[in-house]
A tleap script that builds the chain and sets N, CA, C and O, in Angstrom:
source leaprc.protein.ff14SB
mol = sequence {
  NVAL GLY GLY LEU VAL ALA GLY VAL ALA ILE
  ALA LEU ARG PHE VAL ALA GLY GLY ILE ASP
  GLU VAL ARG ALA LEU THR ARG LEU ARG PRO
  TRP THR ILE LEU GLY ALA GLY LEU LEU ILE
  ALA GLY LEU VAL ALA LEU ALA PRO ILE VAL
  LEU GLY ASP PRO ALA ALA SER SER ALA THR
  TRP THR VAL ASP ALA PRO VAL LEU GLY THR
  ILE LYS THR THR SER ALA LEU VAL LEU ASP
  ILE GLY VAL TYR VAL ALA VAL VAL GLY LEU
  VAL PHE MET ILE PHE GLU ALA PHE GLY ASP
  GLN PRO ALA ASP ASP PRO ASP ASN ASP PRO
  ASP ASP ASN THR VAL GLY ALA THR CALA
}
set mol.1.N position { 12.008 -11.390 1.755 }
set mol.1.CA position { 12.256 -12.452 2.708 }
set mol.1.C position { 11.381 -13.658 2.377 }
set mol.1.O position { 11.804 -14.801 2.549 }
set mol.2.N position { 10.162 -13.401 1.902 }
set mol.2.CA position { 9.260 -14.495 1.571 }
set mol.2.C position { 9.802 -15.381 0.465 }
set mol.2.O position { 9.646 -16.601 0.511 }
set mol.3.N position { 10.437 -14.774 -0.532 }
set mol.3.CA position { 11.027 -15.550 -1.616 }
set mol.3.C position { 12.156 -16.443 -1.129 }
set mol.3.O position { 12.327 -17.562 -1.613 }
set mol.4.N position { 12.927 -15.940 -0.166 }
set mol.4.CA position { 14.013 -16.750 0.380 }
set mol.4.C position { 13.478 -17.910 1.206 }
set mol.4.O position { 14.042 -19.004 1.180 }
set mol.5.N position { 12.388 -17.678 1.942 }
set mol.5.CA position { 11.770 -18.769 2.707 }
set mol.5.C position { 11.230 -19.832 1.750 }
set mol.5.O position { 11.396 -21.027 1.994 }
set mol.6.N position { 10.589 -19.406 0.668 }
set mol.6.CA position { 10.120 -20.360 -0.335 }
set mol.6.C position { 11.308 -21.086 -0.968 }
set mol.6.O position { 11.213 -22.275 -1.271 }
set mol.7.N position { 12.420 -20.384 -1.169 }
set mol.7.CA position { 13.624 -21.012 -1.707 }
set mol.7.C position { 14.174 -22.088 -0.789 }
set mol.7.O position { 14.648 -23.126 -1.251 }
set mol.8.N position { 14.111 -21.839 0.506 }
set mol.8.CA position { 14.557 -22.852 1.467 }
set mol.8.C position { 13.641 -24.063 1.406 }
set mol.8.O position { 14.110 -25.197 1.502 }
set mol.9.N position { 12.343 -23.839 1.249 }
set mol.9.CA position { 11.409 -24.963 1.123 }
set mol.9.C position { 11.714 -25.774 -0.130 }
set mol.9.O position { 11.647 -27.003 -0.103 }
set mol.10.N position { 12.045 -25.104 -1.216 }
set mol.10.CA position { 12.408 -25.804 -2.451 }
set mol.10.C position { 13.710 -26.587 -2.241 }
set mol.10.O position { 13.847 -27.712 -2.723 }
set mol.11.N position { 14.657 -25.990 -1.523 }
set mol.11.CA position { 15.920 -26.679 -1.239 }
set mol.11.C position { 15.684 -27.927 -0.397 }
set mol.11.O position { 16.332 -28.951 -0.612 }
set mol.12.N position { 14.768 -27.852 0.551 }
set mol.12.CA position { 14.465 -29.030 1.358 }
set mol.12.C position { 13.825 -30.129 0.519 }
set mol.12.O position { 14.091 -31.312 0.735 }
set mol.13.N position { 12.984 -29.745 -0.438 }
set mol.13.CA position { 12.412 -30.746 -1.352 }
set mol.13.C position { 13.519 -31.389 -2.182 }
set mol.13.O position { 13.468 -32.586 -2.465 }
set mol.14.N position { 14.525 -30.596 -2.575 }
set mol.14.CA position { 15.646 -31.144 -3.342 }
set mol.14.C position { 16.426 -32.141 -2.492 }
set mol.14.O position { 16.781 -33.220 -2.966 }
set mol.15.N position { 16.691 -31.786 -1.248 }
set mol.15.CA position { 17.442 -32.689 -0.369 }
set mol.15.C position { 16.660 -33.980 -0.133 }
set mol.15.O position { 17.238 -35.067 -0.098 }
set mol.16.N position { 15.354 -33.854 0.028 }
set mol.16.CA position { 14.532 -35.022 0.333 }
set mol.16.C position { 14.309 -35.927 -0.882 }
set mol.16.O position { 14.303 -37.150 -0.745 }
set mol.17.N position { 14.126 -35.338 -2.072 }
set mol.17.CA position { 13.745 -36.175 -3.193 }
set mol.17.C position { 14.525 -35.982 -4.470 }
set mol.17.O position { 14.285 -36.692 -5.447 }
set mol.18.N position { 15.447 -35.047 -4.495 }
set mol.18.CA position { 16.245 -34.841 -5.694 }
set mol.18.C position { 15.598 -33.875 -6.678 }
set mol.18.O position { 14.582 -33.244 -6.384 }
set mol.19.N position { 16.203 -33.778 -7.834 }
set mol.19.CA position { 15.774 -32.804 -8.841 }
set mol.19.C position { 14.388 -33.130 -9.382 }
set mol.19.O position { 13.655 -32.222 -9.776 }
set mol.20.N position { 14.018 -34.392 -9.410 }
set mol.20.CA position { 12.690 -34.743 -9.917 }
set mol.20.C position { 11.588 -34.205 -9.008 }
set mol.20.O position { 10.531 -33.801 -9.494 }
set mol.21.N position { 11.819 -34.194 -7.709 }
set mol.21.CA position { 10.846 -33.608 -6.774 }
set mol.21.C position { 10.724 -32.100 -6.997 }
set mol.21.O position { 9.626 -31.548 -6.931 }
set mol.22.N position { 11.837 -31.444 -7.258 }
set mol.22.CA position { 11.807 -30.001 -7.501 }
set mol.22.C position { 11.078 -29.705 -8.802 }
set mol.22.O position { 10.279 -28.770 -8.868 }
set mol.23.N position { 11.345 -30.490 -9.832 }
set mol.23.CA position { 10.675 -30.280 -11.116 }
set mol.23.C position { 9.176 -30.546 -11.027 }
set mol.23.O position { 8.397 -29.960 -11.779 }
set mol.24.N position { 8.771 -31.420 -10.119 }
set mol.24.CA position { 7.354 -31.755 -9.977 }
set mol.24.C position { 6.570 -30.654 -9.260 }
set mol.24.O position { 5.340 -30.695 -9.242 }
set mol.25.N position { 7.253 -29.676 -8.673 }
set mol.25.CA position { 6.564 -28.610 -7.944 }
set mol.25.C position { 5.794 -27.671 -8.863 }
set mol.25.O position { 4.811 -27.066 -8.435 }
set mol.26.N position { 6.214 -27.537 -10.099 }
set mol.26.CA position { 5.555 -26.619 -11.020 }
set mol.26.C position { 5.593 -27.181 -12.435 }
set mol.26.O position { 6.499 -27.930 -12.801 }
set mol.27.N position { 4.599 -26.805 -13.214 }
set mol.27.CA position { 4.588 -27.225 -14.620 }
set mol.27.C position { 5.338 -26.230 -15.497 }
set mol.27.O position { 5.658 -26.533 -16.646 }
set mol.28.N position { 5.617 -25.052 -14.965 }
set mol.28.CA position { 6.295 -24.009 -15.733 }
set mol.28.C position { 7.805 -24.194 -15.682 }
set mol.28.O position { 8.344 -24.767 -14.735 }
set mol.29.N position { 8.469 -23.706 -16.700 }
set mol.29.CA position { 9.929 -23.708 -16.711 }
set mol.29.C position { 10.438 -22.618 -15.765 }
set mol.29.O position { 9.773 -21.595 -15.596 }
set mol.30.N position { 11.596 -22.818 -15.149 }
set mol.30.CA position { 12.112 -21.826 -14.194 }
set mol.30.C position { 12.285 -20.437 -14.794 }
set mol.30.O position { 11.991 -19.438 -14.136 }
set mol.31.N position { 12.760 -20.363 -16.042 }
set mol.31.CA position { 12.977 -19.054 -16.645 }
set mol.31.C position { 11.652 -18.353 -16.936 }
set mol.31.O position { 11.613 -17.124 -17.004 }
set mol.32.N position { 10.577 -19.102 -17.107 }
set mol.32.CA position { 9.265 -18.489 -17.285 }
set mol.32.C position { 8.795 -17.846 -15.985 }
set mol.32.O position { 8.228 -16.754 -15.993 }
set mol.33.N position { 9.035 -18.531 -14.866 }
set mol.33.CA position { 8.667 -17.988 -13.562 }
set mol.33.C position { 9.490 -16.741 -13.266 }
set mol.33.O position { 8.951 -15.718 -12.844 }
set mol.34.N position { 10.788 -16.830 -13.488 }
set mol.34.CA position { 11.667 -15.681 -13.259 }
set mol.34.C position { 11.266 -14.505 -14.136 }
set mol.34.O position { 11.188 -13.372 -13.661 }
set mol.35.N position { 11.014 -14.766 -15.403 }
set mol.35.CA position { 10.614 -13.700 -16.322 }
set mol.35.C position { 9.297 -13.059 -15.938 }
set mol.35.O position { 9.144 -11.842 -16.042 }
set mol.36.N position { 8.336 -13.873 -15.491 }
set mol.36.CA position { 7.046 -13.319 -15.064 }
set mol.36.C position { 7.221 -12.407 -13.858 }
set mol.36.O position { 6.607 -11.342 -13.789 }
set mol.37.N position { 8.046 -12.813 -12.917 }
set mol.37.CA position { 8.301 -11.980 -11.739 }
set mol.37.C position { 8.971 -10.665 -12.105 }
set mol.37.O position { 8.600 -9.606 -11.597 }
set mol.38.N position { 9.962 -10.737 -12.989 }
set mol.38.CA position { 10.637 -9.514 -13.429 }
set mol.38.C position { 9.693 -8.603 -14.200 }
set mol.38.O position { 9.751 -7.381 -14.063 }
set mol.39.N position { 8.824 -9.199 -15.011 }
set mol.39.CA position { 7.861 -8.416 -15.771 }
set mol.39.C position { 6.879 -7.699 -14.838 }
set mol.39.O position { 6.618 -6.508 -15.010 }
set mol.40.N position { 6.340 -8.416 -13.860 }
set mol.40.CA position { 5.404 -7.810 -12.909 }
set mol.40.C position { 6.081 -6.679 -12.148 }
set mol.40.O position { 5.551 -5.570 -12.075 }
set mol.41.N position { 7.249 -6.956 -11.584 }
set mol.41.CA position { 7.944 -5.937 -10.791 }
set mol.41.C position { 8.343 -4.747 -11.656 }
set mol.41.O position { 8.220 -3.598 -11.232 }
set mol.42.N position { 8.815 -5.016 -12.854 }
set mol.42.CA position { 9.223 -3.920 -13.739 }
set mol.42.C position { 8.062 -3.056 -14.173 }
set mol.42.O position { 8.175 -1.830 -14.190 }
set mol.43.N position { 6.944 -3.675 -14.525 }
set mol.43.CA position { 5.781 -2.891 -14.943 }
set mol.43.C position { 5.233 -2.043 -13.808 }
set mol.43.O position { 4.856 -0.888 -14.010 }
set mol.44.N position { 5.190 -2.620 -12.610 }
set mol.44.CA position { 4.685 -1.853 -11.464 }
set mol.44.C position { 5.629 -0.700 -11.130 }
set mol.44.O position { 5.174 0.381 -10.756 }
set mol.45.N position { 6.919 -0.916 -11.260 }
set mol.45.CA position { 7.881 0.143 -10.942 }
set mol.45.C position { 7.866 1.254 -11.989 }
set mol.45.O position { 8.083 2.421 -11.660 }
set mol.46.N position { 7.609 0.892 -13.262 }
set mol.46.CA position { 7.661 1.887 -14.332 }
set mol.46.C position { 6.299 2.480 -14.694 }
set mol.46.O position { 6.241 3.486 -15.402 }
set mol.47.N position { 5.214 1.887 -14.228 }
set mol.47.CA position { 3.876 2.394 -14.551 }
set mol.47.C position { 3.658 3.839 -14.116 }
set mol.47.O position { 2.998 4.580 -14.845 }
set mol.48.N position { 4.173 4.280 -12.974 }
set mol.48.CA position { 3.967 5.680 -12.600 }
set mol.48.C position { 4.560 6.685 -13.595 }
set mol.48.O position { 4.077 7.814 -13.684 }
set mol.49.N position { 5.581 6.298 -14.331 }
set mol.49.CA position { 6.177 7.202 -15.315 }
set mol.49.C position { 5.153 7.537 -16.396 }
set mol.49.O position { 5.078 8.678 -16.852 }
set mol.50.N position { 4.364 6.540 -16.805 }
set mol.50.CA position { 3.327 6.762 -17.814 }
set mol.50.C position { 2.293 7.765 -17.302 }
set mol.50.O position { 1.741 8.552 -18.071 }
set mol.51.N position { 2.039 7.725 -15.994 }
set mol.51.CA position { 1.049 8.616 -15.383 }
set mol.51.C position { 1.634 9.965 -14.975 }
set mol.51.O position { 0.927 10.795 -14.403 }
set mol.52.N position { 2.899 10.192 -15.259 }
set mol.52.CA position { 3.529 11.470 -14.967 }
set mol.52.C position { 4.133 11.588 -13.578 }
set mol.52.O position { 4.518 12.683 -13.170 }
set mol.53.N position { 4.223 10.499 -12.852 }
set mol.53.CA position { 4.820 10.500 -11.521 }
set mol.53.C position { 6.239 9.942 -11.599 }
set mol.53.O position { 6.610 9.354 -12.614 }
set mol.54.N position { 7.036 10.115 -10.546 }
set mol.54.CA position { 8.376 9.510 -10.539 }
set mol.54.C position { 8.295 7.983 -10.542 }
set mol.54.O position { 7.300 7.403 -10.108 }
set mol.55.N position { 9.353 7.342 -11.036 }
set mol.55.CA position { 9.398 5.882 -11.080 }
set mol.55.C position { 9.278 5.311 -9.677 }
set mol.55.O position { 9.770 5.898 -8.713 }
set mol.56.N position { 8.627 4.172 -9.570 }
set mol.56.CA position { 8.440 3.428 -8.324 }
set mol.56.C position { 7.600 4.190 -7.303 }
set mol.56.O position { 7.685 3.911 -6.107 }
set mol.57.N position { 6.795 5.141 -7.752 }
set mol.57.CA position { 5.868 5.800 -6.837 }
set mol.57.C position { 4.769 4.819 -6.467 }
set mol.57.O position { 4.367 3.982 -7.276 }
set mol.58.N position { 4.295 4.930 -5.257 }
set mol.58.CA position { 3.279 4.006 -4.775 }
set mol.58.C position { 1.886 4.605 -4.949 }
set mol.58.O position { 1.667 5.789 -4.691 }
set mol.59.N position { 0.969 3.782 -5.383 }
set mol.59.CA position { -0.431 4.187 -5.520 }
set mol.59.C position { -1.245 3.406 -4.489 }
set mol.59.O position { -0.859 2.310 -4.082 }
set mol.60.N position { -2.364 3.975 -4.074 }
set mol.60.CA position { -3.221 3.329 -3.087 }
set mol.60.C position { -4.594 3.091 -3.697 }
set mol.60.O position { -5.140 3.958 -4.380 }
set mol.61.N position { -5.146 1.907 -3.445 }
set mol.61.CA position { -6.488 1.571 -3.906 }
set mol.61.C position { -7.326 1.122 -2.727 }
set mol.61.O position { -6.827 0.493 -1.794 }
set mol.62.N position { -8.597 1.452 -2.780 }
set mol.62.CA position { -9.557 0.995 -1.785 }
set mol.62.C position { -10.666 0.245 -2.503 }
set mol.62.O position { -11.266 0.756 -3.448 }
set mol.63.N position { -10.932 -0.976 -2.042 }
set mol.63.CA position { -11.941 -1.826 -2.644 }
set mol.63.C position { -12.941 -2.211 -1.567 }
set mol.63.O position { -12.547 -2.598 -0.466 }
set mol.64.N position { -14.237 -2.108 -1.871 }
set mol.64.CA position { -15.271 -2.552 -0.945 }
set mol.64.C position { -15.675 -3.974 -1.309 }
set mol.64.O position { -16.416 -4.194 -2.266 }
set mol.65.N position { -15.181 -4.934 -0.537 }
set mol.65.CA position { -15.504 -6.341 -0.761 }
set mol.65.C position { -16.779 -6.685 0.005 }
set mol.65.O position { -16.956 -6.221 1.132 }
set mol.66.N position { -17.669 -7.485 -0.575 }
set mol.66.CA position { -18.948 -7.765 0.071 }
set mol.66.C position { -18.827 -8.405 1.453 }
set mol.66.O position { -19.531 -7.988 2.372 }
set mol.67.N position { -17.981 -9.378 1.626 }
set mol.67.CA position { -17.885 -10.087 2.899 }
set mol.67.C position { -16.782 -9.515 3.781 }
set mol.67.O position { -16.918 -9.464 5.003 }
set mol.68.N position { -15.717 -9.098 3.172 }
set mol.68.CA position { -14.539 -8.658 3.919 }
set mol.68.C position { -14.601 -7.200 4.350 }
set mol.68.O position { -13.879 -6.801 5.264 }
set mol.69.N position { -15.423 -6.419 3.731 }
set mol.69.CA position { -15.481 -4.993 4.053 }
set mol.69.C position { -14.537 -4.211 3.168 }
set mol.69.O position { -14.262 -4.606 2.035 }
set mol.70.N position { -14.043 -3.103 3.683 }
set mol.70.CA position { -13.156 -2.237 2.924 }
set mol.70.C position { -11.723 -2.771 2.985 }
set mol.70.O position { -11.177 -3.008 4.062 }
set mol.71.N position { -11.135 -2.953 1.810 }
set mol.71.CA position { -9.754 -3.423 1.713 }
set mol.71.C position { -8.937 -2.305 1.096 }
set mol.71.O position { -9.269 -1.803 0.022 }
set mol.72.N position { -7.872 -1.917 1.772 }
set mol.72.CA position { -6.991 -0.873 1.285 }
set mol.72.C position { -5.637 -1.510 0.957 }
set mol.72.O position { -5.047 -2.187 1.799 }
set mol.73.N position { -5.156 -1.295 -0.247 }
set mol.73.CA position { -3.876 -1.872 -0.659 }
set mol.73.C position { -3.087 -0.845 -1.467 }
set mol.73.O position { -3.618 0.191 -1.870 }
set mol.74.N position { -1.838 -1.145 -1.691 }
set mol.74.CA position { -0.972 -0.248 -2.451 }
set mol.74.C position { -0.290 -1.021 -3.579 }
set mol.74.O position { -0.301 -2.251 -3.609 }
set mol.75.N position { 0.292 -0.279 -4.485 }
set mol.75.CA position { 1.019 -0.913 -5.590 }
set mol.75.C position { 2.291 -1.600 -5.099 }
set mol.75.O position { 2.855 -2.433 -5.809 }
set mol.76.N position { 2.743 -1.263 -3.909 }
set mol.76.CA position { 3.921 -1.930 -3.351 }
set mol.76.C position { 3.653 -3.416 -3.129 }
set mol.76.O position { 4.573 -4.229 -3.206 }
set mol.77.N position { 2.400 -3.774 -2.854 }
set mol.77.CA position { 2.050 -5.185 -2.695 }
set mol.77.C position { 2.272 -5.935 -4.004 }
set mol.77.O position { 2.819 -7.039 -3.999 }
set mol.78.N position { 1.857 -5.352 -5.116 }
set mol.78.CA position { 2.031 -5.996 -6.423 }
set mol.78.C position { 3.524 -6.076 -6.765 }
set mol.78.O position { 3.975 -7.076 -7.324 }
set mol.79.N position { 4.282 -5.045 -6.439 }
set mol.79.CA position { 5.730 -5.066 -6.656 }
set mol.79.C position { 6.367 -6.188 -5.842 }
set mol.79.O position { 7.209 -6.923 -6.357 }
set mol.80.N position { 5.976 -6.325 -4.585 }
set mol.80.CA position { 6.528 -7.381 -3.738 }
set mol.80.C position { 6.171 -8.767 -4.256 }
set mol.80.O position { 6.979 -9.690 -4.161 }
set mol.81.N position { 4.972 -8.920 -4.802 }
set mol.81.CA position { 4.590 -10.202 -5.392 }
set mol.81.C position { 5.486 -10.509 -6.586 }
set mol.81.O position { 5.917 -11.650 -6.759 }
set mol.82.N position { 5.771 -9.505 -7.411 }
set mol.82.CA position { 6.666 -9.701 -8.545 }
set mol.82.C position { 8.067 -10.092 -8.112 }
set mol.82.O position { 8.683 -10.965 -8.724 }
set mol.83.N position { 8.578 -9.461 -7.068 }
set mol.83.CA position { 9.907 -9.802 -6.560 }
set mol.83.C position { 9.907 -11.217 -5.995 }
set mol.83.O position { 10.854 -11.975 -6.206 }
set mol.84.N position { 8.851 -11.567 -5.281 }
set mol.84.CA position { 8.726 -12.923 -4.729 }
set mol.84.C position { 8.770 -13.964 -5.844 }
set mol.84.O position { 9.506 -14.946 -5.751 }
set mol.85.N position { 7.989 -13.751 -6.889 }
set mol.85.CA position { 7.949 -14.699 -8.007 }
set mol.85.C position { 9.317 -14.768 -8.694 }
set mol.85.O position { 9.747 -15.847 -9.102 }
set mol.86.N position { 9.995 -13.641 -8.824 }
set mol.86.CA position { 11.321 -13.631 -9.449 }
set mol.86.C position { 12.333 -14.418 -8.617 }
set mol.86.O position { 13.141 -15.163 -9.172 }
set mol.87.N position { 12.299 -14.262 -7.304 }
set mol.87.CA position { 13.241 -14.988 -6.444 }
set mol.87.C position { 12.968 -16.489 -6.501 }
set mol.87.O position { 13.900 -17.289 -6.580 }
set mol.88.N position { 11.691 -16.872 -6.462 }
set mol.88.CA position { 11.355 -18.298 -6.552 }
set mol.88.C position { 11.795 -18.851 -7.909 }
set mol.88.O position { 12.314 -19.965 -7.979 }
set mol.89.N position { 11.596 -18.096 -8.977 }
set mol.89.CA position { 12.058 -18.533 -10.293 }
set mol.89.C position { 13.566 -18.686 -10.355 }
set mol.89.O position { 14.074 -19.614 -10.984 }
set mol.90.N position { 14.286 -17.778 -9.702 }
set mol.90.CA position { 15.743 -17.871 -9.668 }
set mol.90.C position { 16.192 -19.111 -8.906 }
set mol.90.O position { 17.140 -19.779 -9.317 }
set mol.91.N position { 15.529 -19.422 -7.811 }
set mol.91.CA position { 15.877 -20.634 -7.056 }
set mol.91.C position { 15.622 -21.873 -7.908 }
set mol.91.O position { 16.439 -22.794 -7.929 }
set mol.92.N position { 14.487 -21.896 -8.611 }
set mol.92.CA position { 14.226 -23.023 -9.509 }
set mol.92.C position { 15.306 -23.126 -10.587 }
set mol.92.O position { 15.736 -24.227 -10.929 }
set mol.93.N position { 15.744 -21.987 -11.123 }
set mol.93.CA position { 16.791 -22.010 -12.154 }
set mol.93.C position { 18.108 -22.540 -11.599 }
set mol.93.O position { 18.813 -23.283 -12.283 }
set mol.94.N position { 18.442 -22.170 -10.386 }
set mol.94.CA position { 19.685 -22.649 -9.768 }
set mol.94.C position { 19.646 -24.163 -9.625 }
set mol.94.O position { 20.620 -24.846 -9.941 }
set mol.95.N position { 18.520 -24.689 -9.149 }
set mol.95.CA position { 18.441 -26.145 -9.014 }
set mol.95.C position { 18.392 -26.837 -10.369 }
set mol.95.O position { 18.898 -27.950 -10.512 }
set mol.96.N position { 17.799 -26.201 -11.350 }
set mol.96.CA position { 17.777 -26.784 -12.690 }
set mol.96.C position { 19.196 -26.835 -13.270 }
set mol.96.O position { 19.566 -27.796 -13.945 }
set mol.97.N position { 19.976 -25.798 -12.998 }
set mol.97.CA position { 21.328 -25.731 -13.552 }
set mol.97.C position { 22.318 -26.623 -12.808 }
set mol.97.O position { 23.156 -27.275 -13.431 }
set mol.98.N position { 22.225 -26.655 -11.482 }
set mol.98.CA position { 23.244 -27.349 -10.700 }
set mol.98.C position { 22.745 -28.601 -9.994 }
set mol.98.O position { 23.546 -29.337 -9.418 }
set mol.99.N position { 21.441 -28.859 -10.025 }
set mol.99.CA position { 20.900 -29.954 -9.238 }
set mol.99.C position { 20.871 -31.291 -9.928 }
set mol.99.O position { 20.689 -32.314 -9.268 }
set mol.100.N position { 21.041 -31.320 -11.221 }
set mol.100.CA position { 20.942 -32.565 -11.966 }
set mol.100.C position { 22.317 -33.202 -12.095 }
set mol.100.O position { 23.338 -32.515 -12.095 }
set mol.101.N position { 22.325 -34.519 -12.205 }
set mol.101.CA position { 23.569 -35.228 -12.452 }
set mol.101.C position { 24.030 -34.907 -13.873 }
set mol.101.O position { 23.195 -34.768 -14.766 }
set mol.102.N position { 25.326 -34.788 -14.100 }
set mol.102.CA position { 25.801 -34.520 -15.454 }
set mol.102.C position { 25.401 -35.647 -16.405 }
set mol.102.O position { 25.334 -36.814 -16.018 }
set mol.103.N position { 25.143 -35.280 -17.628 }
set mol.103.CA position { 24.779 -36.269 -18.637 }
set mol.103.C position { 25.953 -37.201 -18.875 }
set mol.103.O position { 27.110 -36.847 -18.651 }
set mol.104.N position { 25.627 -38.404 -19.336 }
set mol.104.CA position { 26.691 -39.358 -19.647 }
set mol.104.C position { 27.507 -38.829 -20.810 }
set mol.104.O position { 27.028 -38.741 -21.940 }
set mol.105.N position { 28.743 -38.480 -20.512 }
set mol.105.CA position { 29.641 -37.934 -21.512 }
set mol.105.C position { 30.809 -38.909 -21.658 }
set mol.105.O position { 31.541 -39.135 -20.694 }
set mol.106.N position { 30.993 -39.479 -22.826 }
set mol.106.CA position { 32.089 -40.445 -22.987 }
set mol.106.C position { 33.463 -39.817 -22.742 }
set mol.106.O position { 34.409 -40.521 -22.390 }
set mol.107.N position { 33.580 -38.506 -22.924 }
set mol.107.CA position { 34.867 -37.845 -22.689 }
set mol.107.C position { 35.100 -37.572 -21.211 }
set mol.107.O position { 36.209 -37.200 -20.826 }
set mol.108.N position { 34.075 -37.748 -20.370 }
set mol.108.CA position { 34.178 -37.428 -18.949 }
set mol.108.C position { 33.828 -38.667 -18.129 }
set mol.108.O position { 32.956 -38.611 -17.262 }
set mol.109.N position { 34.502 -39.782 -18.399 }
set mol.109.CA position { 34.246 -41.027 -17.700 }
set mol.109.C position { 35.127 -41.088 -16.455 }
set mol.109.O position { 36.351 -41.086 -16.586 }
set mol.110.N position { 34.542 -41.142 -15.233 }
set mol.110.CA position { 35.369 -41.158 -14.031 }
set mol.110.C position { 36.171 -42.447 -13.871 }
set mol.110.O position { 37.165 -42.465 -13.146 }
set mol.111.N position { 35.756 -43.525 -14.535 }
set mol.111.CA position { 36.482 -44.790 -14.441 }
set mol.111.C position { 37.620 -44.876 -15.440 }
set mol.111.O position { 38.389 -45.837 -15.420 }
set mol.112.N position { 37.737 -43.897 -16.305 }
set mol.112.CA position { 38.760 -43.903 -17.333 }
set mol.112.C position { 40.050 -43.355 -16.735 }
set mol.112.O position { 40.097 -42.204 -16.299 }
set mol.113.N position { 41.088 -44.174 -16.713 }
set mol.113.CA position { 42.368 -43.762 -16.139 }
set mol.113.C position { 43.313 -43.175 -17.173 }
set mol.113.O position { 44.483 -42.940 -16.872 }
set mol.114.N position { 42.833 -42.936 -18.378 }
set mol.114.CA position { 43.702 -42.460 -19.440 }
set mol.114.C position { 43.527 -40.967 -19.655 }
set mol.114.O position { 43.757 -40.472 -20.758 }
set mol.115.N position { 43.123 -40.242 -18.622 }
set mol.115.CA position { 42.906 -38.808 -18.757 }
set mol.115.C position { 44.256 -38.146 -19.077 }
set mol.115.O position { 45.247 -38.345 -18.376 }
set mol.116.N position { 44.262 -37.384 -20.115 }
set mol.116.CA position { 45.466 -36.670 -20.511 }
set mol.116.C position { 46.438 -37.519 -21.324 }
set mol.116.O position { 47.451 -37.010 -21.806 }
set mol.117.N position { 46.142 -38.797 -21.479 }
set mol.117.CA position { 47.035 -39.652 -22.250 }
set mol.117.C position { 46.780 -39.466 -23.737 }
set mol.117.O position { 45.655 -39.195 -24.157 }
set mol.118.N position { 47.812 -39.612 -24.507 }
set mol.118.CA position { 47.684 -39.496 -25.958 }
set mol.118.C position { 47.764 -40.867 -26.580 }
set mol.118.O position { 48.419 -41.766 -26.052 }
set mol.119.N position { 47.111 -41.020 -27.677 }
set mol.119.CA position { 47.083 -42.336 -28.341 }
set mol.119.C position { 48.260 -42.533 -29.236 }
set mol.119.O position { 48.387 -43.582 -29.867 }
savepdb mol mol.pdb
quit
């Protein structure tokens, strides 16, 4: 759900400022963000197989932080972060693919009334 909320925020930036505003949100290419998210989620889901457990098994860690105290987390958090990054990357890719004006193509001139005409 978090990735979709971030996607809506990106869509609002597109509506407000166009594709240049969306491109200014990150220095990374959309496919790099998507790939990083898929890599994180895939590694976390498949890591238990290396340890002899079923795929997508959850592990629990406890960390004693000096100021915060004891923090308990699971591998599901890292998986969710990977999915979040993948969804945000996909939204960036969608706007990159469909959000820009088509390039000036001499064969696709809207003012040309000779479409389909032969010389």
